[in-house]
Residue, then its C-alpha position, 0 to 999 in steps of 0.5 A: m499499500a502507498n505511504q500516506a503523509c501530511i504537510s501542514i504549515g500555518i504562520n501567525q507571527y510574520q516577520f514584515l508582515p501584520p500578524l494572523s491570529y489563528g494560522t497556528a492552530d490551524a495546522t496543528a488542528i491539522e497535524e492532531f486530526f491525522v495523529d490522534a482520529a485518522g491513526w497515522n504515525p506521528q512520523q507520517c505528518l510535518l507540523l511548520t508553525d512559529t513554535s512547532a518543536e525541532t524535529g530530529n534536530k532540525s528546526t521546522y520554523p516557516t521560513r522558506e529556507n526550511i520549508n523548501r529544505w523539509l520539501k526536498q528532504l522528504s523528497w528523498e527520504t519520505l514520499h515515492h512515487g505514487d505516494l498520498l501527500w497531503f497539503f496544508f497551509s495557514g497563511c497568507g498568500v499573494s498574486f503577483g507577475n501572473e504567478d501565485y505564492l505562498v509567504p513563509i514567515d520570512g516573506k518580503v511584499e517587496d521582494i515576492a518572487n525571491t522569498c515566496i514560495s511559487i505555488r507553481q515550483l511546489y506544484q511542479q515538485f510534486n510532480d517530480i517525486g510524482v506522489n498524488a498531492l492533495v491541497f488546502l490553501d487558506a492564504n487569501r489575506s490579502q488585506h494584509l499586503s500592500v501589493g499583488g492580490g488574491i491567490g486564485k487564478a494561477t493557483a487553479k491553473f496549475a492545479q488543472d496542469y498538474q493534475v492536483p485537486t486543490f481548495l482554497s478557502c475563498q475566491s481571489h478577489e474575496f478575503s478569507h476570515e478568522d473566527a476567535g469564538l472558533g478559534h481557527g480559521l472559518f476554511t479550516t473550521a469547516l475543513l475539521e467537520t468534512l474530516n471528523y465525520h466522513p470516514d468514506l471522503n471523497l473528493e466529491t464530498i469535500d467540494t460539498y461540504l466546503t461551499t455549503r458549510l462556508a456560507e453557514l459559517s461566514e453567515h453565522h459569524w457576521k463575516p463577508l461571503q468565502t467562496p471557496i475554489s474546488v479544482i477537480p483536475t481533468g481525468v480526476s474522479e470526484y468519487r476517488p476516496v481519499f483515505s486508506t481503508t486503515t484510516q476510515s476504520s480509524i476515524s469511524s471509531a475515534a470520538v467525534p469531537e463533542v463540538v466542532y463548530s457551535p455558533p452562536p444564537k443568532p438575534q431574529f430581527n423584522q427584515d425591515t429594521y436589520a438586513p444581514y451584511q451583503p458581500p459587494t458583486p464581482s464584475i467579473l466571475a473570478v476564475t472561468p473554466e476556459q482560463i483552467g480546463t474544464g475540471a474545475i470546479i468554480r463557485k460564483l457569487q450572485p448579485q445581491p439586492r440592496r435592500k433600503g434600511t436604516p443607518n447602521w447606528m439605528k440597526v446597533s440601537t434596535l439591536m440592544v433595545t430588544i436583547l435588553a427588552a428581553g432579558l427584563g422580561i425574562y427577569m420578570f417572568n421569574r419573578q412572577p410567584s406559582a402555587d401551581t406546581t403542575d408542569r404545564s410547559i409545552v415543548k416546540p419545534v424550533p423553526g428553522e432560520v431560513s422560510g419553508t423550512v421543516p420543522t423536527p419533530i421532538a418525540s416519536s411514537i416509536e422510543s429512539s435507539p441512542s444512536l439514533q438519538q446522536a444522530r438527531l443530535f448534529v441537527k441545528p435549525g435552518d442548517a442543512t449541513s447539520r441533516y446531512q450530518a445526521i442523515l450520514a450518522a443514521r446510516k451507519i445505525p445497527i438495524t435491529t428490529p423493523e420498527a426501528t429500520k422504518e424510524i431511522q427510515q423515516s427520519i431519514e426521509l425527513w431531513s432529506e425533505e428538510i435540506y430540500q426545503i432549505s435549499q429552496g429558501y435559498a432559491d426564493k431569496q435569489h441566492w441559486q449556487l447556494a441553493i445548488d450546492t445544499a440540494r447536492m446533498v438531497p441522498k440519491d435514494a430520499p423520495n425526493y432526490s427527483t424533485a431536487q434535481g430537478s429544481m437544480v437544473e433550473w436554478k443552474n439556468k439562473l447562474 
């Protein structure tokens, strides 16, 4: 069996650029996943960060010289033709002179060509070794740079030329965002969820999950939209597994993190007084299929209608008044004396955030098995991806009785219908690409699969 290896690079404290907050945490979390969940030998993983320990008495400080030296050493001693290499980078990237570059910790914007790492040369190294590389770049922090633009166009072209499946955190005109509540970049958060929840991961699953989840994370954390670029080169199957059988078994048996992503509570407002962030509409598509070949999967931002709303200061005032009023209401309610100790509380389903979402039932006529209860814990209001996770979990429940089998199937069908309703909600708002990506999560054996496929065709014609 071919060897597997991971190179994970993360940078916070740049020598000549403004610092990032969670580049090091991003890279460390990726390495920990492969060691702790995937069961890899630590020697299969190379971590290069501001604070990573030496390996074999050799520095892992992510300078340009060290990164290049480690790549050469791995090509001589560890990696061979046909091996699988995961390459992850969380830091700054820059486009300059028709080339895309990763900025090492000692990179200088005044001398990009001589102090940064060319992605074209990086892919050439992978090609020279003959490895099957899989690349993830959380690097579009061009707001930190005084020259150049975001990476994307050149990287997508070289990924196609060198046959390297590549996933970028956003389009070249967008920025990669970090969040203190997550402790990671949004892209890395979505990637970690993908890895932890999908032992049988393939390229198509990565594409679907990242695209949908990043949109949800951006909305929940009030960040400008991030639309990832997924490049699956021509000739590379979208359904090619990215984990070996042994790795799949290790991930399946590993404890799934209790909280991979827990969005903060989002206040509900009247649309007349609150309008969520609307990203600027690009005048052109950042990367076109003609520029990189037919193998690329491109996500395009759709024009968003500008809402007429009140000034920002008034929106903030409304928010504060709403919060204070809610707090006062709870306080007064708790002070009311009650002689009746009978429990008269009514548990209601939480309505979905997207209009038309089918509420999740609280109880069933058949007592659920613990495994199905665990699958239901994934479900979050208005969140299509969490329902997709619940479906995957439900499919792994051992069959015990016909009644239990029926309940599991009913739950899967319900979640499939909810996913479609959420996608329909996006379509109602003319978020065509997000609607398409959401509908793609409806399983092929679901009763509404044909309906979802038909809607996707209709929505694609409106792009």
